C-alpha positions as CSV (number, residue, x, y, z in Angstrom):
1,X,-99.9,33.6,-53.5
2,X,-99.3,36.4,-51.1
3,X,-97.9,40.0,-51.3
4,X,-96.0,41.9,-48.7
5,X,-97.6,45.3,-48.0
6,X,-95.3,48.3,-48.2
7,X,-97.1,50.0,-45.3
8,X,-96.2,47.1,-43.0
9,X,-92.8,46.5,-41.8
10,X,-93.4,42.8,-40.8
11,X,-95.2,39.7,-42.0
12,X,-98.7,39.2,-40.6
13,X,-99.4,36.0,-38.8
14,X,-101.7,34.9,-41.7
15,X,-98.9,35.4,-44.2
16,X,-96.4,33.6,-42.0
17,X,-98.8,30.6,-41.6
18,X,-99.4,30.5,-45.4
19,X,-95.6,30.5,-46.0
20,X,-95.2,27.6,-43.6
21,X,-97.9,25.6,-45.4
22,X,-96.3,26.2,-48.8
23,X,-92.9,25.0,-47.6
24,X,-94.5,21.9,-45.9
25,X,-96.3,21.1,-49.1
26,X,-93.1,21.3,-51.1
27,X,-91.4,19.0,-48.6
28,X,-94.2,16.5,-48.9
29,X,-94.0,16.5,-52.7
30,X,-90.3,15.9,-52.4
31,X,-90.9,13.1,-50.0
32,X,-93.4,11.4,-52.3
33,X,-91.0,11.6,-55.2
34,X,-88.2,10.2,-53.1
35,X,-90.4,7.4,-51.9
36,X,-91.4,6.5,-55.4
37,X,-87.8,6.3,-56.6
38,X,-86.2,4.9,-53.4
39,X,-88.6,2.7,-51.5
40,X,-86.0,1.9,-48.8
41,X,-84.7,4.8,-46.6
42,X,-81.8,4.2,-44.2
43,X,-81.9,5.4,-40.6
44,X,-79.2,7.9,-41.3
45,X,-81.3,9.5,-44.1
46,X,-84.4,9.7,-41.9
47,X,-82.4,11.4,-39.1
48,X,-81.0,13.8,-41.7
49,X,-84.5,14.7,-42.9
50,X,-85.8,15.1,-39.3
51,X,-82.9,17.4,-38.6
52,X,-83.6,19.5,-41.8
53,X,-87.2,19.8,-40.8
54,X,-86.3,21.0,-37.4
55,X,-83.9,23.6,-38.9
56,X,-86.5,24.9,-41.3
57,X,-89.1,25.2,-38.5
58,X,-86.6,27.1,-36.4
59,X,-85.9,29.4,-39.4
60,X,-89.6,30.1,-39.8
61,X,-90.1,30.7,-36.1
62,X,-87.2,33.2,-35.9
63,X,-87.9,34.9,-39.2
64,X,-90.1,37.4,-37.5
65,X,-87.3,38.4,-35.2
66,X,-85.0,38.6,-38.2
67,X,-87.5,41.0,-40.0
68,X,-87.4,43.3,-36.9
69,X,-83.6,43.3,-36.9
70,X,-83.6,44.1,-40.6
71,X,-86.0,47.0,-40.0
72,X,-83.7,48.4,-37.4
73,X,-80.7,47.9,-39.7
74,X,-82.6,49.7,-42.5
75,X,-83.4,52.6,-40.3
76,X,-79.7,52.8,-39.3
77,X,-78.6,52.7,-43.0
78,X,-81.0,55.3,-44.3
79,X,-80.9,57.4,-41.0
80,X,-84.6,58.1,-40.8
81,X,-85.1,61.8,-39.5
82,X,-88.1,63.3,-41.1
83,X,-91.1,62.8,-43.2
84,X,-89.2,62.2,-46.4
85,X,-87.3,59.4,-44.7
86,X,-90.3,57.1,-44.9
87,X,-90.1,56.9,-48.6
88,X,-86.5,56.0,-48.5
89,X,-87.1,53.3,-45.9
90,X,-90.0,51.9,-47.9
91,X,-87.9,51.7,-51.1
92,X,-84.7,50.2,-49.4
93,X,-86.5,47.7,-47.1
94,X,-87.4,45.1,-49.6
95,X,-84.0,44.7,-51.3
96,X,-82.2,44.6,-48.0
97,X,-84.7,42.0,-46.7
98,X,-84.3,39.9,-49.8
99,X,-80.6,40.0,-49.8
100,X,-80.3,39.2,-46.2
101,X,-82.5,36.1,-46.6
102,X,-80.4,35.0,-49.6
103,X,-77.2,35.4,-47.6
104,X,-78.6,33.6,-44.6
105,X,-79.9,30.8,-46.8
106,X,-76.5,30.2,-48.5
107,X,-74.6,30.4,-45.3
108,X,-76.8,27.8,-43.6
109,X,-76.9,25.6,-46.7
110,X,-73.1,25.8,-47.0
111,X,-72.7,25.0,-43.3
112,X,-75.0,22.0,-43.6
113,X,-73.2,20.8,-46.7
114,X,-69.8,21.2,-45.1
115,X,-70.9,19.2,-42.0
116,X,-73.0,16.4,-43.7
117,X,-72.0,16.0,-47.3
118,X,-69.5,13.1,-47.7
119,X,-66.3,13.6,-49.8
120,X,-63.8,11.0,-50.9
121,X,-60.7,10.9,-48.8
122,X,-57.7,9.8,-50.9
123,X,-53.9,9.5,-50.8
124,X,-52.4,11.1,-53.9
125,X,-49.4,9.5,-55.5
126,X,-47.4,9.8,-58.7
127,X,-46.8,6.6,-60.6
128,X,-45.4,5.1,-63.8
129,X,-46.9,2.5,-66.1
130,X,-44.7,-0.6,-66.1
131,X,-44.9,-4.2,-67.2
132,X,-46.2,-6.5,-64.5
133,X,-42.9,-8.5,-64.9
134,X,-40.8,-5.3,-65.0
135,X,-38.3,-4.4,-67.7
136,X,-35.8,-7.1,-68.6
137,X,-32.2,-6.0,-67.9
138,X,-29.7,-7.8,-70.1
139,X,-26.1,-7.9,-68.8
140,X,-23.1,-10.2,-68.9
141,X,-21.6,-11.8,-65.9
142,X,-17.9,-11.7,-67.0
143,X,-18.2,-8.8,-69.5
144,X,-16.0,-8.7,-72.6
145,X,-15.3,-7.0,-75.9
146,X,-18.2,-6.0,-78.1
147,X,-18.0,-7.8,-81.4
148,X,-21.3,-7.4,-83.1
149,X,-24.8,-5.8,-82.5
150,X,-27.8,-7.5,-84.1
151,X,-30.6,-5.1,-83.0
152,X,-31.4,-1.4,-82.5
153,X,-33.6,0.6,-80.3
154,X,-37.3,0.0,-81.1
155,X,-36.8,-3.4,-82.7
156,X,-39.3,-6.1,-81.8
157,X,-37.6,-9.3,-80.7
158,X,-38.7,-12.8,-79.9
159,X,-37.5,-15.1,-77.1
160,X,-34.2,-16.5,-78.2
161,X,-33.3,-13.9,-80.8
162,X,-29.7,-12.8,-80.9
163,X,-29.0,-9.4,-79.5
164,X,-25.2,-8.9,-79.1
165,X,-22.1,-11.0,-79.7
166,X,-18.9,-10.7,-77.7
167,X,-15.4,-11.5,-78.8
168,X,-14.7,-15.1,-77.8
169,X,-10.8,-15.2,-78.1
170,X,-10.0,-15.1,-74.4
171,X,-12.9,-17.3,-73.3
172,X,-12.2,-19.9,-76.0
173,X,-8.5,-20.0,-75.1
174,X,-9.4,-20.6,-71.4
175,X,-12.0,-23.2,-72.3
176,X,-9.6,-25.2,-74.5
177,X,-6.9,-25.1,-71.8
178,X,-9.3,-26.4,-69.1
179,X,-10.8,-29.0,-71.6
180,X,-7.3,-30.4,-72.4
181,X,-6.5,-30.7,-68.7
182,X,-9.8,-32.4,-68.0
183,X,-9.2,-34.8,-70.9
184,X,-5.7,-35.7,-69.7
185,X,-6.9,-36.4,-66.1
186,X,-9.9,-38.4,-67.4
187,X,-7.5,-40.6,-69.4
188,X,-5.3,-41.0,-66.3
189,X,-8.4,-42.0,-64.3
190,X,-9.5,-44.7,-66.7
191,X,-5.9,-46.0,-67.1
192,X,-5.5,-46.3,-63.3
193,X,-8.8,-48.1,-63.0
194,X,-7.7,-50.6,-65.7
195,X,-4.4,-51.2,-63.8
196,X,-6.2,-51.8,-60.5
197,X,-8.7,-54.2,-62.2
198,X,-5.8,-55.8,-64.1
199,X,-7.5,-55.4,-67.4
200,X,-5.9,-56.2,-70.7
201,X,-6.3,-52.7,-72.0
202,X,-7.8,-49.3,-71.1
203,X,-11.5,-48.8,-71.9
204,X,-11.7,-45.0,-72.4
205,X,-15.1,-43.2,-72.0
206,X,-17.2,-41.8,-74.8
207,X,-16.2,-38.3,-73.8
208,X,-12.7,-39.1,-75.1
209,X,-13.3,-41.6,-77.9
210,X,-15.8,-39.4,-79.7
211,X,-13.1,-36.8,-80.2
212,X,-10.4,-39.2,-81.0
213,X,-9.8,-37.4,-84.3
214,X,-8.6,-34.4,-82.3
215,X,-4.8,-34.5,-82.2
216,X,-4.8,-33.5,-78.5
217,X,-7.2,-36.4,-77.6
218,X,-5.2,-38.9,-79.7
219,X,-2.0,-37.8,-78.0
220,X,-3.6,-38.2,-74.6
221,X,-4.8,-41.7,-75.4
222,X,-1.5,-42.7,-76.9
223,X,0.4,-41.5,-73.8
224,X,-1.9,-43.3,-71.4
225,X,-1.7,-46.5,-73.4
226,X,2.1,-46.4,-73.4
227,X,2.2,-45.7,-69.7
228,X,-0.3,-48.6,-69.1
229,X,1.8,-51.0,-71.1
230,X,5.1,-50.0,-69.6
231,X,3.9,-50.2,-66.0
232,X,2.3,-53.5,-66.8
233,X,5.5,-54.9,-68.3
234,X,7.5,-53.6,-65.3
235,X,5.1,-55.3,-62.9
236,X,5.2,-58.6,-64.9
237,X,9.0,-58.4,-65.0
238,X,9.2,-58.0,-61.2
239,X,6.7,-60.8,-60.7
240,X,8.6,-63.1,-63.1
241,X,11.9,-62.4,-61.4
242,X,10.4,-63.3,-58.0
243,X,8.8,-66.5,-59.4
244,X,12.1,-67.5,-61.1
245,X,13.9,-67.1,-57.8
246,X,11.3,-69.2,-56.1
247,X,11.7,-71.9,-58.8
248,X,15.5,-71.8,-58.3
249,X,15.2,-72.1,-54.6
250,X,12.7,-75.0,-55.0
251,X,15.2,-76.8,-57.2
252,X,18.0,-76.1,-54.7
253,X,15.8,-77.6,-52.0
254,X,15.2,-80.7,-54.2
255,X,19.0,-81.2,-54.5
256,X,19.5,-80.7,-50.8
257,X,16.8,-83.2,-50.1
258,X,18.4,-85.8,-52.4
259,X,21.7,-85.2,-50.8
260,X,20.1,-85.6,-47.4
261,X,18.6,-88.9,-48.4
262,X,22.0,-90.0,-49.6
263,X,23.7,-88.9,-46.5
264,X,21.2,-90.6,-44.3
265,X,21.7,-93.9,-46.2
266,X,25.5,-93.6,-46.0
267,X,25.3,-92.8,-42.3
268,X,23.2,-95.9,-41.8
269,X,25.7,-98.1,-43.7
270,X,28.6,-96.6,-41.7
271,X,26.8,-97.2,-38.5
272,X,26.2,-100.9,-39.4
273,X,29.9,-101.4,-40.4
274,X,31.0,-99.7,-37.2
275,X,28.9,-102.1,-35.1
276,X,30.2,-105.1,-37.0
277,X,33.8,-104.0,-36.7
278,X,33.4,-103.4,-33.0
279,X,32.4,-107.0,-32.6
280,X,35.3,-108.2,-34.6
281,X,37.7,-105.8,-32.8
282,X,36.6,-107.4,-29.5
283,X,37.6,-110.8,-30.9
284,X,40.8,-109.4,-32.2
285,X,40.1,-109.8,-35.8
286,X,40.0,-106.0,-36.7
287,X,42.4,-103.3,-35.8
288,X,41.6,-100.3,-33.7
289,X,42.4,-97.9,-36.5
290,X,39.6,-99.4,-38.6
291,X,37.1,-98.5,-35.9
292,X,38.4,-95.0,-35.6
293,X,38.1,-94.5,-39.4
294,X,34.5,-95.7,-39.4
295,X,33.7,-93.5,-36.4
296,X,35.2,-90.5,-38.3
297,X,33.0,-91.3,-41.3
298,X,29.9,-91.5,-39.1
299,X,30.7,-88.1,-37.6
300,X,31.3,-86.6,-41.0
301,X,28.0,-87.9,-42.4
302,X,26.2,-86.5,-39.4
303,X,27.8,-83.1,-39.9
304,X,26.9,-83.0,-43.6
305,X,23.4,-84.1,-42.8
306,X,23.0,-81.2,-40.3
307,X,24.5,-78.8,-42.9
308,X,22.0,-80.0,-45.5
309,X,19.1,-79.5,-43.2
310,X,20.3,-76.0,-42.5
311,X,20.6,-75.3,-46.3
312,X,17.1,-76.6,-46.8
313,X,15.7,-74.4,-44.0
314,X,17.5,-71.4,-45.4
315,X,16.1,-72.0,-48.9
316,X,12.6,-72.4,-47.6
317,X,13.0,-69.1,-45.7
318,X,14.2,-67.5,-48.9
319,X,11.2,-68.9,-50.8
320,X,8.9,-67.4,-48.1
321,X,10.6,-64.0,-48.4
322,X,10.3,-64.2,-52.2
323,X,6.6,-65.0,-52.0
324,X,6.2,-62.0,-49.7
325,X,8.0,-59.9,-52.2
326,X,5.7,-61.2,-54.9
327,X,2.7,-60.2,-52.9
328,X,4.3,-56.8,-52.1
329,X,4.7,-56.2,-55.8
330,X,0.9,-56.4,-56.3
331,X,0.3,-54.3,-53.1
332,X,2.8,-51.7,-54.2
333,X,1.3,-51.2,-57.6
334,X,-2.3,-51.3,-56.2
335,X,-1.5,-48.8,-53.4
336,X,0.3,-46.4,-55.8
337,X,-2.5,-46.7,-58.3
338,X,-5.2,-46.1,-55.6
339,X,-3.4,-43.0,-54.2
340,X,-2.9,-41.6,-57.7
341,X,-6.5,-42.4,-58.6
342,X,-7.8,-40.5,-55.5
343,X,-5.7,-37.5,-56.3
344,X,-6.7,-37.6,-60.0
345,X,-10.4,-37.8,-59.1
346,X,-10.1,-34.9,-56.7
347,X,-8.4,-32.8,-59.4
348,X,-11.1,-33.9,-61.9
349,X,-13.8,-32.7,-59.6
350,X,-12.3,-29.2,-59.5
351,X,-11.7,-29.2,-63.2
352,X,-15.2,-30.4,-63.9
353,X,-16.6,-27.3,-62.2
354,X,-14.2,-25.0,-64.1
355,X,-15.1,-26.7,-67.4
356,X,-18.8,-26.2,-66.7
357,X,-18.2,-22.5,-66.0
358,X,-16.1,-22.2,-69.1
359,X,-18.8,-23.9,-71.2
360,X,-21.4,-21.5,-69.8
361,X,-19.2,-18.5,-70.4
362,X,-18.7,-19.7,-74.0
363,X,-22.4,-20.2,-74.5
364,X,-23.0,-16.6,-73.3
365,X,-20.8,-15.1,-76.0
366,X,-24.0,-14.5,-78.0
367,X,-26.5,-12.7,-75.8
368,X,-30.1,-13.7,-76.6
369,X,-33.5,-12.2,-75.7
370,X,-35.1,-13.9,-72.7
371,X,-38.7,-12.7,-73.7
372,X,-40.8,-11.4,-76.5
373,X,-40.6,-7.6,-76.4
374,X,-39.3,-4.3,-77.7
375,X,-35.7,-3.1,-77.3
376,X,-36.0,-0.1,-75.0
377,X,-32.4,1.0,-74.6
378,X,-28.9,0.0,-75.7
379,X,-26.0,1.2,-73.6
380,X,-23.1,0.1,-75.9
381,X,-22.9,0.9,-79.6
382,X,-19.2,0.8,-80.6
383,X,-17.7,-2.5,-81.9
384,X,-14.6,-3.2,-79.9
385,X,-15.6,-1.3,-76.8
386,X,-15.2,-3.0,-73.4
387,X,-18.3,-4.1,-71.5
388,X,-17.8,-4.2,-67.7
389,X,-19.0,-7.3,-65.8
390,X,-22.7,-7.3,-64.8
391,X,-23.2,-3.9,-66.5
392,X,-26.6,-3.2,-68.1
393,X,-26.2,-3.7,-71.9
394,X,-29.8,-3.8,-73.2
395,X,-33.2,-3.1,-71.7
396,X,-36.2,-4.9,-73.1
397,X,-39.9,-4.1,-72.4
398,X,-42.0,-7.2,-72.4
399,X,-44.7,-7.0,-75.1
400,X,-47.5,-9.2,-73.9
401,X,-47.3,-8.8,-70.2
402,X,-50.2,-6.9,-68.4
403,X,-49.4,-3.3,-67.6
404,X,-49.7,-2.0,-64.0
405,X,-48.9,1.3,-62.3
406,X,-46.0,1.5,-60.0
407,X,-46.5,4.3,-57.5
408,X,-44.5,5.8,-54.7
409,X,-46.4,6.5,-51.5
410,X,-45.5,9.0,-48.8
411,X,-44.7,7.2,-45.6
412,X,-47.0,9.6,-43.8
413,X,-50.0,8.2,-45.8
414,X,-49.1,4.5,-45.5
415,X,-51.4,3.9,-42.5
416,X,-54.5,4.4,-44.7
417,X,-53.3,2.3,-47.6
418,X,-54.1,-1.3,-47.9
419,X,-54.5,-3.9,-50.6
420,X,-57.9,-3.9,-52.4
421,X,-58.5,-0.1,-52.2
422,X,-60.1,1.5,-55.2
423,X,-57.9,4.0,-57.1
424,X,-58.8,6.9,-59.4
425,X,-56.2,7.3,-62.2
426,X,-55.4,10.1,-64.7
427,X,-52.6,9.8,-67.2
428,X,-50.7,13.0,-68.0
429,X,-50.3,11.9,-71.6
430,X,-54.1,12.0,-72.1
431,X,-56.0,15.3,-72.3
432,X,-57.7,15.8,-68.9
433,X,-60.5,17.9,-70.5
434,X,-61.7,15.1,-72.7
435,X,-60.5,12.0,-70.9
436,X,-62.4,10.6,-67.9
437,X,-60.8,9.1,-64.8
438,X,-59.9,5.4,-64.9
439,X,-60.5,2.9,-62.1
440,X,-58.0,0.5,-60.6
441,X,-57.2,-1.2,-57.3
442,X,-54.2,-1.7,-55.1
443,X,-52.7,-5.2,-55.6
444,X,-49.4,-5.0,-53.8
445,X,-47.6,-2.8,-51.2
446,X,-43.9,-3.0,-50.3
447,X,-43.4,-4.5,-46.8
448,X,-40.9,-1.8,-45.8
449,X,-39.8,1.6,-46.7
450,X,-37.5,2.0,-49.7
451,X,-34.7,4.5,-49.3
452,X,-33.3,6.2,-52.3
453,X,-29.6,6.5,-51.6
454,X,-29.2,9.6,-53.9
455,X,-31.9,11.5,-52.0
456,X,-30.9,10.8,-48.4
457,X,-30.6,13.8,-46.3
458,X,-27.8,14.3,-43.8
459,X,-28.5,12.6,-40.5
460,X,-31.8,11.2,-41.6
461,X,-31.6,7.6,-43.1
462,X,-35.3,7.8,-44.3
463,X,-35.0,11.1,-46.2
464,X,-36.2,10.5,-49.7
465,X,-37.8,7.2,-48.7
466,X,-41.1,5.9,-49.9
467,X,-43.4,2.9,-49.9
468,X,-43.8,1.2,-53.3
469,X,-47.3,0.0,-54.4
470,X,-48.8,-1.4,-57.6
471,X,-52.2,-0.5,-59.0
472,X,-54.0,-2.8,-61.3
473,X,-56.2,-1.2,-63.9
474,X,-59.7,-2.4,-64.6
475,X,-58.9,-3.2,-68.2
476,X,-62.6,-3.9,-69.2
477,X,-63.6,-0.4,-68.1
478,X,-60.4,1.1,-69.5
479,X,-61.0,-0.4,-72.9
480,X,-64.6,0.7,-72.8
481,X,-63.5,4.3,-72.3
482,X,-60.2,4.3,-74.2
483,X,-61.0,2.6,-77.4
484,X,-63.6,5.2,-78.6
485,X,-61.0,7.9,-77.9
486,X,-58.2,5.8,-79.5
487,X,-56.1,5.9,-76.3
488,X,-53.4,3.3,-75.7
489,X,-51.2,2.6,-72.7
490,X,-47.4,2.3,-73.0
491,X,-44.7,1.5,-70.4
492,X,-43.2,4.6,-69.0
493,X,-46.3,6.8,-69.1
494,X,-46.8,9.0,-66.0
495,X,-50.0,8.7,-64.0
496,X,-51.6,10.6,-61.1
497,X,-53.3,8.2,-58.7
498,X,-55.8,8.9,-56.0
499,X,-56.1,5.9,-53.7
500,X,-59.5,6.3,-52.1
501,X,-59.2,5.3,-48.4
502,X,-62.6,6.5,-47.1
503,X,-64.9,9.5,-46.9
504,X,-65.1,12.6,-44.7
505,X,-66.8,16.0,-44.8
506,X,-65.4,19.4,-45.7
507,X,-65.7,20.4,-42.1
508,X,-63.3,17.5,-41.2
509,X,-60.8,18.7,-43.8
510,X,-61.0,22.2,-42.3
511,X,-60.7,21.1,-38.7
512,X,-58.1,18.4,-39.0
513,X,-55.2,20.8,-39.2
514,X,-56.5,22.6,-36.2
515,X,-56.7,19.4,-34.2
516,X,-53.2,18.5,-35.3
517,X,-51.9,21.9,-34.3
518,X,-53.6,21.6,-30.9
519,X,-52.2,18.1,-30.4
520,X,-48.7,19.2,-31.2
521,X,-48.9,22.7,-29.7
522,X,-50.5,22.3,-26.2
523,X,-47.5,20.7,-24.6
524,X,-45.9,21.7,-21.3
525,X,-42.1,21.7,-21.4
């Protein structure tokens, strides 16, 4: 459109105006294109365009001054000092002018891009692909001796499949000892309840009768039956003895009462004879000795009557004491039985817990898989080797659980991490050149720092600490990208995760360390 004359060392006003019109036309065409594709323009974009227009106008207005400066620089470079120097200046001026414009353009464009172009701000963390329900650690509470191994590393197992069997000699011996003690106390309990209720026989529970064929159970039942019968006979014998004594005393009382009646009658007759003889003695018909003899008989009868009453009272008291003894016999047996029953039931309660623990320990002799999965690791391989209590025996990776990424976050970055943030993920097992980034989001963050005891530094309890977080993959997008490339996720794969927590410009990246240094450095001690 226009050409710069070699004889002139600067642009003419007409050329400068023409250059401005061309640039304005190009901007107008760009604006029309942008308006056609993006009908809605935000306020921020409008301000950016106005700023760019002002910058370009300032560039055009100062271009003339730049040309003068370049001419002076060219004269300095070529050291003009004669007629031949004009040719050198003429030949060097155009390349220098062009190069300077290019440098200025890229410097200004780079500065604008660094100040305005948004870049993702992200926290970088290293993670591992894990099952959402974590690996299943199989151990044994009591430990034991390894008897048999049913699986090997890499085997697929179903829930309930047998994994390992332990030797049951010791546990079975302990279980049978506790079981026999429990059976014996249970038989004692039901025998005592039968004695308290005065039943004709002991009604044993099903727990005992169903194993009656067992010689130990049969012996327990026989012993309790014999004890029940012997105690019952002893009680009946004591009761019969007391009742017989009462009967004898009643008969003795009956005899004493009969004698009393006889004595009363004889006393009455003696009194009548004495009264009649006293009358006759007054008339002189009866001797004094006869009266004295009758008076002696009367006194004797009265004495015997009093003795009989005393014997009757003593027999009645003996009957009362015997009745009390009879009642005490019942009370004695009932009290003894109740005390023994309470003690037996207390012992039964303790044994019942021990029996349950022993049954559980016996049921854990064969270790079974809690989930469907793949055997990831086996720590014991030698039959007969000792397995410590609660020590990891087998690790199983669940097969059908969703996979997530478990990442460790630097505590310095935790302030910018929150649930729901988008994450960009790359897997080290996949080729980075042919595999795109995958997308996920943060679904969980540990509430407090986790301190690795093996990495703790001296004097610093948080050295080696980190926050744990979980990233959930967008499986729809992952499958869309991974299936054509035949990529599969497996537990244990390493992943590099960028948790996007906002945007900032390159200028912010460059100036943030300066701000931090100023914040930490300009302090007066």
